[in-house]
N, CA, C and O of each residue as an XYZ file, in Angstrom:
964
protein
N       0.550     38.234     29.288
C      -0.326     37.081     29.531
C      -1.383     37.032     28.449
O      -2.038     38.039     28.179
N      -1.559     35.895     27.834
C      -2.532     35.766     26.761
C      -3.939     35.776     27.328
O      -4.238     35.085     28.302
N      -4.803     36.576     26.701
C      -6.178     36.627     27.151
C      -6.839     35.287     26.925
O      -6.605     34.651     25.898
N      -7.670     34.837     27.873
C      -8.342     33.550     27.684
C      -9.299     33.618     26.522
O      -9.994     34.616     26.334
N      -9.335     32.568     25.749
C     -10.250     32.496     24.620
C     -10.996     31.188     24.686
O     -10.500     30.198     25.223
N     -12.192     31.191     24.135
C     -12.969     29.960     24.097
C     -12.689     29.255     22.794
O     -12.908     29.820     21.722
N     -12.204     28.023     22.867
C     -11.848     27.268     21.678
C     -12.859     26.151     21.480
O     -13.342     25.576     22.455
N     -13.189     25.834     20.225
C     -14.139     24.763     19.983
C     -13.598     23.432     20.458
O     -12.394     23.178     20.411
N     -14.494     22.596     20.910
C     -14.081     21.267     21.349
C     -13.444     20.516     20.197
O     -13.862     20.653     19.047
N     -12.424     19.716     20.512
C     -11.712     18.969     19.478
C     -12.525     17.733     19.118
O     -12.722     16.848     19.951
N     -12.987     17.678     17.900
C     -13.726     16.527     17.429
C     -12.748     15.416     17.097
O     -11.549     15.679     17.013
N     -13.216     14.159     16.901
C     -12.286     13.084     16.538
C     -11.439     13.424     15.321
O     -10.262     13.069     15.263
N     -12.046     14.122     14.332
C     -11.278     14.472     13.151
C     -10.167     15.449     13.493
O      -9.030     15.285     13.052
N     -10.501     16.475     14.287
C      -9.492     17.439     14.683
C      -8.450     16.776     15.573
O      -7.258     17.062     15.455
N      -8.896     15.882     16.472
C      -7.967     15.213     17.366
C      -6.944     14.413     16.580
O      -5.771     14.375     16.952
N      -7.367     13.775     15.502
C      -6.433     13.033     14.645
C      -5.408     13.972     14.032
O      -4.216     13.666     13.994
N      -5.872     15.099     13.558
C      -4.933     16.056     12.969
C      -3.944     16.571     14.006
O      -2.755     16.723     13.726
N      -4.446     16.834     15.194
C      -3.584     17.354     16.237
C      -2.555     16.317     16.656
O      -1.367     16.623     16.756
N      -3.003     15.091     16.903
C      -2.091     14.057     17.385
C      -1.021     13.699     16.368
O       0.120     13.419     16.735
N      -1.388     13.707     15.086
C      -0.429     13.343     14.045
C       0.270     14.574     13.469
O       1.486     14.579     13.279
N      -0.513     15.610     13.198
C       0.029     16.776     12.515
C       1.000     17.585     13.342
O       1.997     18.082     12.817
N       0.725     17.728     14.647
C       1.584     18.567     15.475
C       3.000     18.011     15.601
O       3.949     18.742     15.318
N       3.193     16.754     16.010
C       4.576     16.253     16.107
C       5.311     16.288     14.768
O       6.492     16.631     14.712
N       4.608     15.931     13.688
C       5.263     15.954     12.372
C       5.615     17.376     11.966
O       6.699     17.626     11.439
N       4.693     18.314     12.212
C       4.952     19.700     11.849
C       6.124     20.285     12.615
O       6.964     20.981     12.044
N       6.179     20.005     13.901
C       7.284     20.513     14.725
C       8.610     19.925     14.262
O       9.598     20.645     14.121
N       8.631     18.615     14.024
C       9.871     17.966     13.591
C      10.337     18.507     12.245
O      11.516     18.815     12.071
N       9.408     18.623     11.288
C       9.787     19.123      9.965
C      10.315     20.550     10.039
O      11.307     20.882      9.389
N       9.653     21.397     10.832
C      10.093     22.784     10.954
C      11.471     22.873     11.587
O      12.307     23.662     11.146
N      11.716     22.074     12.613
C      13.015     22.114     13.282
C      14.134     21.626     12.364
O      15.221     22.202     12.338
N      13.858     20.558     11.611
C      14.886     20.029     10.714
C      15.196     21.008      9.587
O      16.360     21.248      9.269
N      14.152     21.571      8.987
C      14.355     22.531      7.906
C      14.995     23.815      8.420
O      15.992     24.291      7.877
N      14.400     24.366      9.479
C      14.853     25.656      9.982
C      16.300     25.660     10.416
O      16.980     26.679     10.295
N      16.783     24.535     10.921
C      18.172     24.459     11.377
C      19.161     24.625     10.233
O      20.324     24.948     10.472
N      18.723     24.413      8.996
C      19.641     24.501      7.851
C      19.604     25.857      7.162
O      20.501     26.170      6.379
N      18.603     26.658      7.431
C      18.460     27.927      6.721
C      19.540     28.917      7.141
O      19.903     28.996      8.314
N      20.055     29.678      6.157
C      21.123     30.642      6.394
C      20.584     32.052      6.197
O      19.994     32.358      5.161
N      20.791     32.907      7.193
C      20.113     34.202      7.258
C      21.071     35.374      7.106
O      22.204     35.345      7.588
N      20.591     36.394      6.431
C      21.174     37.735      6.468
C      20.028     38.676      6.841
O      18.941     38.594      6.270
N      20.274     39.557      7.787
C      19.194     40.377      8.336
C      19.597     41.842      8.324
O      20.709     42.198      8.712
N      18.682     42.680      7.875
C      18.913     44.126      7.856
C      17.908     44.836      8.756
O      16.706     44.579      8.690
N      18.417     45.730      9.596
C      17.616     46.668     10.382
C      16.792     45.994     11.487
O      15.744     46.509     11.876
N      17.258     44.854     11.991
C      16.499     44.192     13.057
C      16.445     45.031     14.330
O      15.532     44.871     15.140
N      17.415     45.920     14.509
C      17.453     46.739     15.720
C      16.212     47.619     15.861
O      15.928     48.126     16.946
N      15.470     47.801     14.760
C      14.256     48.610     14.837
C      13.247     48.003     15.809
O      12.462     48.733     16.414
N      13.255     46.695     15.967
C      12.334     46.044     16.904
C      12.693     46.421     18.330
O      11.813     46.752     19.125
N      13.978     46.373     18.663
C      14.405     46.746     20.011
C      14.087     48.204     20.302
O      13.587     48.537     21.376
N      14.383     49.079     19.332
C      14.118     50.504     19.542
C      12.624     50.782     19.705
O      12.229     51.624     20.511
N      11.809     50.082     18.947
C      10.372     50.340     18.968
C       9.697     49.819     20.231
O       8.635     50.310     20.613
N      10.304     48.831     20.880
C       9.696     48.243     22.076
C      10.388     48.680     23.364
O      10.039     48.207     24.446
N      11.368     49.582     23.255
C      12.081     50.053     24.438
C      11.099     50.674     25.430
O      10.174     51.388     25.041
N      11.311     50.394     26.703
C      10.426     50.940     27.720
C       9.109     50.212     27.850
O       8.163     50.739     28.436
N       9.032     48.995     27.306
C       7.815     48.202     27.436
C       6.686     48.606     26.523
O       5.517     48.395     26.847
N       7.020     49.189     25.374
C       5.995     49.619     24.428
C       5.495     48.444     23.586
O       6.241     47.508     23.296
N       4.237     48.510     23.206
C       3.690     47.517     22.305
C       4.109     47.774     20.867
O       4.498     48.887     20.514
N       4.027     46.744     20.044
C       4.447     46.849     18.646
C       3.673     45.848     17.813
O       3.366     44.746     18.268
N       3.359     46.245     16.582
C       2.768     45.330     15.612
C       3.791     45.053     14.522
O       4.335     45.982     13.924
N       4.054     43.776     14.265
C       4.886     43.355     13.144
C       3.959     42.894     12.025
O       3.127     42.011     12.235
N       4.097     43.484     10.839
C       3.246     43.131      9.712
C       4.015     42.331      8.678
O       5.107     42.727      8.271
N       3.452     41.204      8.249
C       4.097     40.348      7.260
C       3.041     39.766      6.333
O       1.896     39.567      6.739
N       3.416     39.494      5.101
C       2.486     38.861      4.172
C       2.327     37.385      4.523
O       3.282     36.726      4.934
N       1.125     36.884      4.358
C       0.790     35.526      4.774
C       1.660     34.478      4.089
O       2.015     33.475      4.708
N       2.003     34.691      2.838
C       2.794     33.703      2.097
C       4.192     33.491      2.653
O       4.824     32.477      2.356
N       4.692     34.439      3.463
C       6.033     34.332      4.032
C       6.004     33.935      5.510
O       7.011     34.046      6.210
N       4.864     33.480      5.967
C       4.659     33.224      7.387
C       5.631     32.194      7.961
O       6.173     32.413      9.045
N       5.866     31.089      7.274
C       6.644     29.994      7.857
C       8.079     30.399      8.195
O       8.478     30.272      9.352
N       8.873     30.883      7.230
C      10.255     31.229      7.599
C      10.338     32.403      8.575
O      11.228     32.432      9.426
N       9.432     33.361      8.464
C       9.457     34.479      9.399
C       9.102     34.024     10.809
O       9.683     34.504     11.782
N       8.159     33.107     10.922
C       7.803     32.575     12.236
C       8.990     31.835     12.852
O       9.221     31.923     14.058
N       9.733     31.115     12.033
C      10.894     30.399     12.551
C      11.951     31.379     13.053
O      12.517     31.183     14.128
N      12.219     32.420     12.290
C      13.271     33.361     12.686
C      12.921     34.085     13.989
O      13.802     34.318     14.817
N      11.665     34.441     14.179
C      11.256     35.237     15.341
C      10.817     34.374     16.521
O      10.202     34.882     17.459
N      11.118     33.099     16.488
C      10.672     32.186     17.534
C      11.313     32.530     18.880
O      12.348     33.195     18.943
N      10.674     32.061     19.951
C      11.249     32.170     21.274
C      11.236     33.552     21.889
O      11.958     33.795     22.857
N      10.434     34.473     21.356
C      10.424     35.843     21.862
C       9.102     36.217     22.536
O       8.902     37.366     22.929
N       8.213     35.249     22.664
C       6.936     35.529     23.308
C       6.011     36.405     22.508
O       5.109     37.030     23.067
N       6.218     36.464     21.195
C       5.361     37.275     20.324
C       3.965     36.657     20.271
O       3.814     35.436     20.259
N       2.966     37.504     20.239
C       1.572     37.060     20.163
C       1.136     37.044     18.709
O       1.381     38.002     17.975
N       0.493     35.968     18.288
C       0.014     35.864     16.916
C      -1.470     35.521     16.912
O      -1.975     34.831     17.798
N      -2.140     36.018     15.900
C      -3.556     35.707     15.691
C      -3.648     34.484     14.802
O      -3.089     34.458     13.706
N      -4.357     33.468     15.277
C      -4.506     32.219     14.535
C      -5.991     31.958     14.319
O      -6.805     32.158     15.221
N      -6.325     31.521     13.143
C      -7.709     31.232     12.800
C      -8.341     30.265     13.791
O      -7.681     29.364     14.310
N      -9.627     30.465     14.043
C     -10.372     29.564     14.928
C     -10.847     28.313     14.202
O     -11.651     27.551     14.739
N     -10.362     28.098     12.999
C     -10.750     26.924     12.217
C     -10.100     25.670     12.762
O      -9.280     25.737     13.677
N     -10.468     24.502     12.192
C      -9.866     23.242     12.610
C      -8.366     23.221     12.348
O      -7.592     22.776     13.196
N      -7.953     23.700     11.175
C      -6.528     23.723     10.871
C      -5.778     24.631     11.839
O      -4.603     24.406     12.129
N      -6.471     25.668     12.340
C      -5.837     26.580     13.276
C      -5.402     25.912     14.560
O      -4.464     26.378     15.207
N      -6.064     24.820     14.949
C      -5.669     24.100     16.154
C      -4.277     23.504     15.997
O      -3.468     23.558     16.923
N      -3.996     22.934     14.823
C      -2.662     22.389     14.563
C      -1.625     23.512     14.545
O      -0.564     23.395     15.158
N      -1.941     24.600     13.838
C      -1.003     25.722     13.737
C      -0.698     26.280     15.115
O       0.454     26.579     15.432
N      -1.743     26.419     15.942
C      -1.560     26.962     17.291
C      -0.553     26.149     18.083
O       0.352     26.708     18.703
N      -0.707     24.848     18.066
C       0.170     24.004     18.883
C       1.598     23.972     18.347
O       2.554     23.874     19.117
N       1.736     24.055     17.033
C       3.078     24.071     16.460
C       3.809     25.352     16.844
O       4.952     25.296     17.300
N       3.166     26.507     16.666
C       3.880     27.755     16.923
C       4.063     28.008     18.417
O       5.037     28.645     18.819
N       3.139     27.517     19.242
C       3.353     27.646     20.683
C       4.551     26.809     21.130
O       5.216     27.145     22.110
N       4.821     25.729     20.416
C       5.957     24.886     20.778
C       7.295     25.572     20.535
O       8.306     25.166     21.108
N       7.320     26.615     19.687
C       8.565     27.342     19.420
C       8.544     28.738     20.038
O       9.294     29.621     19.620
N       7.682     28.930     21.032
C       7.792     30.135     21.844
C       6.870     31.277     21.523
O       7.127     32.402     21.951
N       5.799     31.038     20.783
C       4.803     32.076     20.528
C       3.634     31.941     21.503
O       3.432     30.888     22.108
N       2.880     33.010     21.642
C       1.600     32.971     22.328
C       0.520     33.271     21.294
O       0.785     33.960     20.309
N      -0.677     32.771     21.501
C      -1.694     32.864     20.458
C      -2.991     33.464     20.970
O      -3.351     33.340     22.141
N      -3.676     34.120     20.044
C      -5.058     34.562     20.202
C      -5.822     33.939     19.052
O      -5.402     34.053     17.901
N      -6.932     33.285     19.338
C      -7.709     32.587     18.314
C      -8.831     33.461     17.793
O      -9.546     34.094     18.570
N      -8.986     33.498     16.475
C     -10.072     34.246     15.862
C      -9.694     34.653     14.458
O      -8.540     34.514     14.054
N     -10.664     35.158     13.707
C     -10.441     35.596     12.339
C     -11.566     36.547     11.967
O     -12.403     36.902     12.797
N     -11.569     36.949     10.708
C     -12.615     37.849     10.247
C     -13.974     37.173     10.184
O     -14.997     37.854     10.111
N     -14.003     35.840     10.212
C     -15.272     35.130     10.088
C     -15.694     34.424     11.366
O     -16.880     34.155     11.556
N     -14.727     34.112     12.264
C     -15.063     33.413     13.500
C     -14.311     34.057     14.664
O     -13.081     34.086     14.680
N     -15.065     34.574     15.640
C     -14.430     35.134     16.822
C     -13.638     36.385     16.575
O     -12.712     36.691     17.326
N     -13.986     37.133     15.516
C     -13.202     38.303     15.145
C     -13.207     39.403     16.185
O     -12.158     39.966     16.497
N     -14.381     39.719     16.731
C     -14.461     40.796     17.702
C     -13.706     40.443     18.979
O     -12.957     41.265     19.507
N     -13.903     39.225     19.473
C     -13.210     38.795     20.686
C     -11.701     38.796     20.478
O     -10.945     39.159     21.379
N     -11.262     38.385     19.281
C      -9.829     38.360     18.995
C      -9.258     39.769     18.986
O      -8.167     39.995     19.510
N      -9.980     40.721     18.397
C      -9.498     42.102     18.359
C      -9.364     42.661     19.773
O      -8.371     43.314     20.095
N     -10.357     42.405     20.609
C     -10.283     42.873     22.000
C      -9.056     42.295     22.699
O      -8.361     43.006     23.424
N      -8.789     41.009     22.483
C      -7.633     40.366     23.103
C      -6.325     40.964     22.597
O      -5.395     41.164     23.378
N      -6.244     41.250     21.297
C      -5.039     41.852     20.740
C      -4.817     43.256     21.284
O      -3.684     43.635     21.579
N      -5.883     44.024     21.417
C      -5.761     45.373     21.987
C      -5.233     45.301     23.418
O      -4.397     46.111     23.817
N      -5.714     44.346     24.176
C      -5.255     44.187     25.554
C      -3.765     43.849     25.589
O      -3.018     44.371     26.417
N      -3.346     42.970     24.683
C      -1.934     42.600     24.632
C      -1.063     43.806     24.282
O      -0.027     44.024     24.909
N      -1.475     44.583     23.292
C      -0.689     45.740     22.872
C      -0.590     46.773     23.981
O       0.474     47.353     24.197
N      -1.678     47.003     24.675
C      -1.663     47.997     25.756
C      -0.819     47.552     26.933
O      -0.372     48.380     27.727
N      -0.597     46.248     27.054
C       0.256     45.746     28.135
C       1.718     45.663     27.716
O       2.563     45.237     28.503
N       2.028     46.067     26.479
C       3.413     46.102     26.016
C       3.865     44.911     25.208
O       5.063     44.746     24.977
N       2.947     44.079     24.774
C       3.319     42.912     23.969
C       3.627     43.302     22.527
O       3.161     44.325     22.025
N       4.413     42.468     21.883
C       4.599     42.548     20.434
C       3.701     41.509     19.798
O       3.694     40.349     20.209
N       2.933     41.928     18.784
C       2.089     40.979     18.078
C       2.471     40.961     16.599
O       2.902     41.971     16.042
N       2.306     39.811     15.984
C       2.567     39.660     14.550
C       1.245     39.379     13.841
O       0.472     38.515     14.254
N       1.003     40.125     12.771
C      -0.253     39.997     12.041
C       0.049     39.859     10.559
O       0.894     40.571     10.017
N      -0.651     38.934      9.908
C      -0.612     38.840      8.443
C      -1.828     39.605      7.919
O      -2.932     39.061      7.914
N      -1.653     40.843      7.484
C      -2.811     41.663      7.132
C      -3.599     41.176      5.929
O      -4.731     41.609      5.717
N      -3.012     40.273      5.130
C      -3.772     39.721      4.002
C      -4.325     38.336      4.321
O      -4.896     37.688      3.444
N      -4.167     37.870      5.558
C      -4.682     36.552      5.932
C      -6.052     36.651      6.560
O      -6.512     37.749      6.876
N      -6.722     35.504      6.749
C      -6.221     34.167      6.409
C      -6.558     33.707      4.998
O      -6.128     32.627      4.592
N      -7.325     34.504      4.231
C      -7.771     34.024      2.921
C      -7.571     35.029      1.794
O      -8.072     34.806      0.692
N      -6.873     36.102      2.027
C      -6.652     37.083      0.980
C      -7.697     38.175      0.963
O      -8.529     38.253      1.866
N      -7.665     39.022     -0.059
C      -6.809     38.974     -1.261
C      -5.325     39.148     -0.930
O      -4.955     39.808      0.041
N      -4.507     38.543     -1.757
C      -3.087     38.522     -1.504
C      -2.522     39.938     -1.532
O      -2.854     40.740     -2.405
N      -1.662     40.225     -0.560
C      -0.948     41.494     -0.445
C      -1.886     42.704     -0.379
O      -1.574     43.777     -0.895
N      -3.026     42.511      0.261
C      -3.968     43.605      0.497
C      -4.246     43.704      1.993
O      -4.635     42.727      2.633
N      -4.042     44.889      2.530
C      -4.250     45.107      3.955
C      -5.724     45.041      4.300
O      -6.539     45.765      3.730
N      -6.062     44.167      5.238
C      -7.388     44.186      5.824
C      -7.377     45.087      7.057
O      -6.333     45.616      7.438
N      -8.530     45.255      7.667
C      -8.688     46.288      8.678
C      -7.986     45.988      9.996
O      -7.592     46.920     10.698
N      -7.815     44.712     10.356
C      -7.419     44.349     11.705
C      -6.187     45.054     12.240
O      -6.255     45.687     13.294
N      -5.058     44.960     11.541
C      -3.819     45.559     12.027
C      -3.937     47.072     12.111
O      -3.438     47.682     13.057
N      -4.589     47.679     11.135
C      -4.717     49.134     11.113
C      -5.572     49.637     12.273
O      -5.220     50.618     12.930
N      -6.693     48.966     12.523
C      -7.573     49.378     13.616
C      -6.879     49.166     14.960
O      -6.977     50.014     15.848
N      -6.176     48.036     15.116
C      -5.464     47.776     16.368
C      -4.393     48.833     16.619
O      -4.233     49.296     17.748
N      -3.661     49.218     15.578
C      -2.625     50.243     15.726
C      -3.236     51.599     16.057
O      -2.711     52.329     16.898
N      -4.336     51.935     15.405
C      -4.977     53.236     15.637
C      -5.529     53.337     17.058
O      -5.410     54.385     17.693
N      -6.117     52.283     17.550
C      -6.746     52.327     18.876
C      -5.744     52.301     20.012
O      -6.043     52.788     21.102
N      -4.564     51.745     19.785
C      -3.572     51.634     20.852
C      -2.421     52.619     20.722
O      -1.664     52.822     21.671
N      -2.286     53.237     19.542
C      -1.206     54.193     19.341
C       0.162     53.556     19.187
O       1.176     54.218     19.405
N       0.211     52.287     18.816
C       1.503     51.621     18.596
C       1.811     51.628     17.102
O       0.893     51.681     16.283
N       3.089     51.577     16.737
C       3.446     51.570     15.316
C       3.380     50.176     14.708
O       3.325     49.166     15.409
N       3.387     50.159     13.389
C       3.493     48.917     12.628
C       4.864     48.887     11.959
O       5.248     49.833     11.272
N       5.594     47.798     12.162
C       6.880     47.593     11.495
C       6.712     46.491     10.464
O       6.379     45.360     10.820
N       6.938     46.801      9.179
C       6.853     45.737      8.163
C       8.131     44.906      8.151
O       9.225     45.430      8.359
N       7.983     43.608      7.906
C       9.177     42.796      7.704
C       8.867     41.734      6.659
O       7.766     41.187      6.597
N       9.882     41.463      5.837
C       9.689     40.592      4.679
C      11.018     39.982      4.302
O      12.069     40.407      4.782
N      10.967     38.979      3.438
C      12.203     38.281      3.091
C      12.217     37.830      1.635
O      11.203     37.821      0.938
N      13.399     37.464      1.226
C      13.610     36.817     -0.079
C      14.344     35.506      0.169
O      15.299     35.459      0.943
N      13.895     34.442     -0.491
C      14.504     33.115     -0.367
C      15.068     32.724     -1.728
O      14.397     32.861     -2.751
N      16.301     32.239     -1.732
C      16.909     31.942     -3.029
C      16.376     30.655     -3.647
O      16.406     30.495     -4.867
N      15.887     29.731     -2.813
C      15.241     28.535     -3.348
C      14.205     28.044     -2.341
O      14.465     27.948     -1.141
N      13.037     27.740     -2.867
C      11.926     27.387     -1.978
C      10.872     26.608     -2.740
O      10.782     26.673     -3.966
N      10.073     25.866     -1.977
C       8.835     25.321     -2.513
C       7.746     26.364     -2.300
O       7.689     26.998     -1.246
N       6.894     26.541     -3.280
C       5.773     27.473     -3.151
C       4.484     26.725     -3.454
O       4.267     26.239     -4.564
N       3.649     26.650     -2.452
C       2.423     25.879     -2.575
C       1.452     26.544     -3.533
O       1.437     27.767     -3.678
N       0.644     25.725     -4.183
C      -0.378     26.256     -5.083
C      -1.576     26.704     -4.250
O      -2.361     25.885     -3.772
N      -1.696     27.972     -4.093
C      -2.775     28.542     -3.299
C      -2.821     30.034     -3.504
O      -2.032     30.591     -4.267
N      -3.742     30.681     -2.824
C      -3.937     32.112     -3.049
C      -2.715     32.945     -2.673
O      -2.518     34.027     -3.225
N      -1.876     32.451     -1.728
C      -0.751     33.251     -1.254
C       0.615     32.718     -1.684
O       1.635     33.283     -1.290
N       0.665     31.645     -2.484
C       1.935     31.026     -2.884
C       2.822     30.779     -1.659
O       3.981     31.191     -1.631
N       2.271     30.108     -0.661
C       2.923     29.904      0.619
C       4.333     29.364      0.440
O       4.534     28.361     -0.244
N       5.314     30.028      1.054
C       6.727     29.755      0.820
C       7.305     28.831      1.883
O       7.170     29.086      3.080
N       7.951     27.756      1.436
C       8.680     26.848      2.323
C      10.122     26.795      1.819
O      10.391     26.136      0.814
N      11.044     27.466      2.484
C      12.439     27.423      2.021
C      12.978     25.997      2.005
O      12.704     25.204      2.907
N      13.740     25.689      0.978
C      14.344     24.371      0.877
C      15.544     24.265      1.824
O      16.034     25.281      2.317
N      16.020     23.043      2.079
C      17.185     22.891      2.955
C      18.363     23.735      2.481
O      18.676     23.776      1.292
N      19.010     24.408      3.434
C      20.183     25.244      3.202
C      19.891     26.471      2.334
O      20.800     27.044      1.735
N      18.632     26.864      2.272
C      18.292     28.076      1.531
C      18.947     29.291      2.177
O      19.117     29.351      3.395
N      19.311     30.261      1.336
C      19.803     31.548      1.824
C      18.625     32.516      1.877
O      17.886     32.674      0.904
N      18.467     33.149      3.014
C      17.301     34.008      3.237
C      17.768     35.405      3.618
O      18.553     35.580      4.549
N      17.274     36.393      2.885
C      17.538     37.799      3.195
C      16.294     38.382      3.848
O      15.232     38.446      3.229
N      16.427     38.805      5.095
C      15.316     39.363      5.854
C      15.525     40.865      6.045
O      16.629     41.313      6.354
N      14.456     41.632      5.857
C      14.511     43.089      5.982
C      13.383     43.578      6.882
O      12.219     43.226      6.689
N      13.743     44.389      7.862
C      12.766     45.087      8.692
C      12.664     46.527      8.206
O      13.680     47.197      8.023
N      11.439     47.004      7.995
C      11.226     48.389      7.619
C      11.177     49.288      8.843
O      11.394     48.846      9.971
N      10.891     50.552      8.597
C      10.803     51.518      9.687
C       9.382     51.565     10.248
O       8.422     51.315      9.520
N       9.242     51.883     11.531
C       7.903     51.937     12.135
C       7.079     53.086     11.583
O       7.599     54.160     11.282
N       5.789     52.839     11.457
C       4.861     53.880     11.009
C       3.611     53.814     11.874
O       3.104     52.735     12.181
N       3.123     54.990     12.261
C       1.914     55.074     13.067
C       0.698     55.303     12.174
O       0.784     56.001     11.164
N      -0.417     54.720     12.547
C      -1.675     54.970     11.863
C      -2.227     56.297     12.374
O      -2.334     56.513     13.581
N      -2.570     57.172     11.454
C      -3.049     58.506     11.811
C      -4.571     58.505     11.992
O      -5.265     57.587     11.557
N      -5.069     59.563     12.647
C      -6.513     59.720     12.783
C      -7.040     59.159     14.088
O      -6.308     58.559     14.875
N      -8.323     59.368     14.294
C      -8.941     58.966     15.550
C     -10.176     58.094     15.355
O     -11.023     58.010     16.243
N     -10.281     57.448     14.200
C     -11.421     56.561     13.962
C     -10.979     55.364     13.149
O      -9.970     55.413     12.445
N     -11.745     54.285     13.251
C     -11.446     53.079     12.481
C     -11.544     53.348     10.990
O     -10.748     52.825     10.210
N     -12.515     54.160     10.589
C     -12.692     54.463      9.167
C     -11.458     55.161      8.609
O     -11.004     54.848      7.509
N     -10.920     56.106      9.369
C      -9.715     56.814      8.930
C      -8.522     55.859      8.855
O      -7.693     55.963      7.951
N      -8.444     54.942      9.798
C      -7.352     53.972      9.797
C      -7.397     53.110      8.541
O      -6.373     52.887      7.896
N      -8.574     52.632      8.202
C      -8.719     51.735      7.048
C      -8.368     52.448      5.751
O      -7.884     51.822      4.809
N      -8.607     53.748      5.697
C      -8.284     54.519      4.495
C      -6.783     54.553      4.209
O      -6.376     54.875      3.093
N      -5.971     54.229      5.188
C      -4.517     54.269      5.028
C      -3.926     52.933      4.590
O      -2.706     52.768      4.578
N      -4.777     51.988      4.233
C      -4.309     50.646      3.885
C      -3.264     50.670      2.783
O      -2.262     49.960      2.868
N      -3.480     51.475      1.749
C      -2.561     51.483      0.609
C      -1.146     51.888      1.027
O      -0.170     51.363      0.490
N      -1.029     52.812      1.975
C       0.292     53.248      2.429
C       1.044     52.097      3.093
O       2.238     51.908      2.859
N       0.346     51.339      3.913
C       1.001     50.254      4.633
C       1.283     49.063      3.713
O       2.248     48.330      3.926
N       0.449     48.870      2.698
C       0.759     47.872      1.676
C       2.053     48.224      0.960
O       2.885     47.354      0.705
N       2.218     49.496      0.640
C       3.436     49.945     -0.041
C       4.668     49.739      0.825
O       5.728     49.369      0.319
N       4.539     49.978      2.134
C       5.672     49.783      3.036
C       6.101     48.316      3.072
O       7.293     48.009      3.042
N       5.128     47.423      3.136
C       5.459     45.998      3.191
C       6.005     45.516      1.851
O       6.943     44.719      1.816
N       5.428     45.990      0.755
C       5.961     45.636     -0.558
C       7.383     46.178     -0.741
O       8.216     45.548     -1.393
N       7.652     47.354     -0.161
C       8.997     47.933     -0.250
C      10.006     47.070      0.499
O      11.147     46.926      0.060
N       9.593     46.496      1.628
C      10.486     45.597      2.360
C      10.794     44.354      1.528
O      11.927     43.873      1.511
N       9.771     43.836      0.837
C       9.990     42.696     -0.057
C      10.989     43.069     -1.152
O      11.925     42.319     -1.431
N      10.783     44.224     -1.765
C      11.652     44.664     -2.852
C      13.091     44.857     -2.373
O      14.036     44.517     -3.085
N      13.255     45.401     -1.174
C      14.599     45.599     -0.633
C      15.286     44.263     -0.382
O      16.477     44.116     -0.657
N      14.549     43.297      0.133
C      15.150     41.979      0.364
C      15.580     41.348     -0.956
O      16.634     40.715     -1.023
N      14.780     41.511     -2.000
C      15.130     40.969     -3.309
C      16.369     41.665     -3.873
O      17.242     41.019     -4.453
N      16.436     42.981     -3.699
C      17.592     43.728     -4.215
C      18.878     43.318     -3.505
O      19.903     43.091     -4.150
N      18.823     43.223     -2.180
C      20.023     42.851     -1.426
C      20.493     41.444     -1.788
O      21.692     41.190     -1.896
N      19.534     40.531     -1.974
C      19.901     39.170     -2.362
C      20.528     39.148     -3.751
O      21.504     38.436     -3.987
N      19.964     39.926     -4.667
C      20.496     39.972     -6.029
C      21.903     40.553     -6.054
O      22.739     40.116     -6.845
N      22.170     41.524     -5.203
C      23.504     42.131     -5.164
C      24.568     41.133     -4.747
O      25.739     41.282     -5.098
N      24.165     40.114     -3.999
C      25.103     39.077     -3.579
C      24.989     37.820     -4.437
O      25.562     36.781     -4.108
N      24.256     37.920     -5.524
C      24.111     36.774     -6.407
C      23.255     35.683     -5.832
O      23.447     34.510     -6.150
N      22.276     36.059     -4.959
C      21.421     35.075     -4.320
C      19.966     35.237     -4.761
O      19.041     35.016     -3.980
N      19.783     35.619     -6.004
C      18.425     35.732     -6.503
C      17.757     34.374     -6.594
O      18.406     33.339     -6.443
N      16.452     34.386     -6.842
C      15.712     33.133     -6.948
C      16.278     32.275     -8.058
O      16.494     32.750     -9.173
N      16.515     31.026     -7.758
C      17.104     30.112     -8.740
C      16.020     29.541     -9.638
O      15.042     28.956     -9.171
N      16.210     29.719    -10.910
C      15.224     29.225    -11.865
C      15.366     27.724    -12.030
O      16.443     27.159    -11.838
N      14.260     27.091    -12.391
C      14.298     25.655    -12.647
C      15.094     25.401    -13.917
O      15.073     26.233    -14.824
N      15.790     24.282    -14.006
C      16.566     23.988    -15.210
C      15.657     23.877    -16.424
O      14.528     23.400    -16.305
N      16.128     24.312    -17.597
C      15.285     24.250    -18.788
C      14.964     22.817    -19.163
O      15.780     21.913    -18.980
N      13.786     22.624    -19.680
C      13.394     21.290    -20.134
C      13.824     21.086    -21.577
O      13.930     22.037    -22.352
N      14.066     19.847    -21.918
C      14.487     19.552    -23.286
C      13.329     19.796    -24.254
O      12.184     19.476    -23.933
N      13.608     20.358    -25.430
C      12.512     20.587    -26.379
C      11.910     19.277    -26.859
O      12.599     18.266    -26.994
N      10.632     19.321    -27.108
C       9.945     18.125    -27.604
C      10.281     17.892    -29.076
O      10.473     18.826    -29.855
N      10.340     16.631    -29.412
C      10.645     16.291    -30.818
C       9.469     16.644    -31.686
O       9.513     16.440    -32.899
């Protein structure tokens, strides 16, 4: 059960985004996602890690959020969504495909969000966290996932993917949107526990968990390349006269 959170009132501007953005976002995701073709390695690690009602943290880089969210839909996974105005649209879109949400970030509602996530983990929920979100630095672990894992004693499983063709938005995380009929190689890493008995000790282990997630990315790229599904380069442009 998702812990109750206090959400800001929807202003006319936010209401416009919600009324227009949510239906369009859901439709676009469903149309695109239905065409994506998947190869998945080591997904059974999720079942093994949650056997007996255990909690689990899934760690993913923010730039790969969209296709990973689509693949893991319908499983009741809890996700942390920013308490910003844009977060209202994101919340409604991902809840429509079977996620549960906790609102908050490092700048708004962070403490309340952490408490809610700890409660979910202790009750046996699986939560997904983008440790470099919501604003970066890119591919750098922030404290949230590490502290949550240390306080609850649950492991973190990294998961990452490679897409053979995609749009990548101009932003801090190069947000990835796979193109229609893209081939996607998804890799789940092995679970790792955060050691120590303090938040400070947990945060000191950030580099190790960054390496694990980067290794999952590298493995997905290698497997795709072995099947000739590497990233497709743009066609060369004609030389200027």
